[in-house]
C-alpha positions as CSV (number, residue, x, y, z in Angstrom):
1,M,-0.1,0.0,0.1
2,D,3.0,2.2,0.0
3,I,2.6,3.7,3.6
4,S,4.9,4.0,6.1
5,I,5.0,1.5,9.4
6,P,4.7,5.0,11.5
7,A,1.4,6.0,9.4
8,F,0.3,2.7,9.6
9,S,0.5,2.9,13.7
10,K,-1.2,6.3,13.2
11,I,-4.1,4.2,11.5
12,E,-4.2,1.7,13.6
13,T,-4.1,3.2,16.9
14,G,-6.8,5.8,15.7
15,I,-4.6,8.5,15.8
16,T,-5.2,9.6,12.3
17,D,-8.3,8.7,10.4
18,V,-8.2,6.7,6.8
19,N,-9.1,8.9,4.0
20,L,-10.9,7.8,0.6
21,S,-7.9,6.9,-1.3
22,R,-6.1,4.9,1.6
23,L,-9.8,3.2,1.9
24,N,-9.8,2.4,-1.9
25,Q,-6.2,1.0,-1.9
26,I,-7.2,-1.0,1.2
27,S,-10.2,-2.5,-0.7
28,K,-8.6,-3.5,-3.8
29,L,-5.6,-5.1,-1.5
30,F,-8.5,-7.4,-0.3
31,N,-10.4,-7.5,-3.7
32,L,-13.5,-6.0,-2.1
33,T,-15.4,-3.0,-2.9
34,V,-15.1,0.0,-0.5
35,V,-18.8,-0.7,0.5
36,Q,-18.0,-4.5,1.4
37,L,-15.1,-3.0,3.4
38,L,-17.2,-0.9,5.4
39,S,-20.0,-2.8,5.8
40,T,-20.8,-4.1,9.3
41,S,-22.8,-7.1,8.6
42,D,-21.1,-10.3,9.9
43,S,-21.5,-13.1,7.1
44,E,-22.2,-15.3,10.3
45,E,-24.9,-13.3,11.7
46,D,-26.2,-13.2,7.9
47,K,-26.4,-17.0,7.8
48,E,-28.0,-17.2,11.1
49,Y,-31.0,-14.8,9.6
50,V,-31.3,-16.7,6.5
51,N,-31.3,-20.2,8.5
52,E,-34.2,-18.4,10.6
53,V,-36.0,-17.5,7.8
54,N,-35.9,-21.4,6.2
55,A,-37.1,-22.6,9.3
56,L,-40.2,-20.1,9.7
57,T,-41.0,-20.6,6.1
58,Q,-41.0,-24.3,6.4
59,K,-43.2,-23.7,9.8
60,L,-45.4,-21.5,7.8
61,Q,-45.7,-24.0,5.0
62,L,-46.5,-26.6,7.5
63,R,-49.3,-24.6,8.9
64,D,-50.6,-23.9,5.4
65,G,-51.1,-27.4,4.9
66,E,-53.1,-28.1,8.3
67,V,-55.4,-25.0,7.6
68,I,-56.1,-26.5,4.0
69,E,-56.8,-29.7,5.4
70,L,-59.1,-28.0,8.1
71,Q,-60.8,-26.2,5.4
72,K,-61.8,-29.2,3.9
73,K,-62.9,-31.2,6.9
74,V,-65.0,-27.8,7.4
75,I,-66.4,-27.9,3.9
76,D,-67.1,-32.2,4.4
77,L,-69.1,-31.4,7.6
78,Y,-71.2,-28.4,5.9
79,E,-72.1,-30.6,2.9
80,Q,-73.4,-33.4,4.9
81,L,-75.2,-31.0,7.4
82,H,-77.2,-29.7,4.2
83,K,-77.8,-33.3,2.7
84,R,-79.9,-33.9,6.0
């Protein structure tokens, strides 16, 4: 990155703020965009959310199936009552 050790140390300890051109250099070093570099989302946290959403989606699909079965039973009961 063409940066001196004292300059790097100042950035690391928070004495000096990183400017946009330095962020751009760092992002290129790690093959990331500046947005990805500054992103606070954790991939593990994202995976947890995805897993939770998937689990809830499966539960919802099961409940939808139960609701359909109950609707069929209600229709059958209604038809039996009106046959009398």
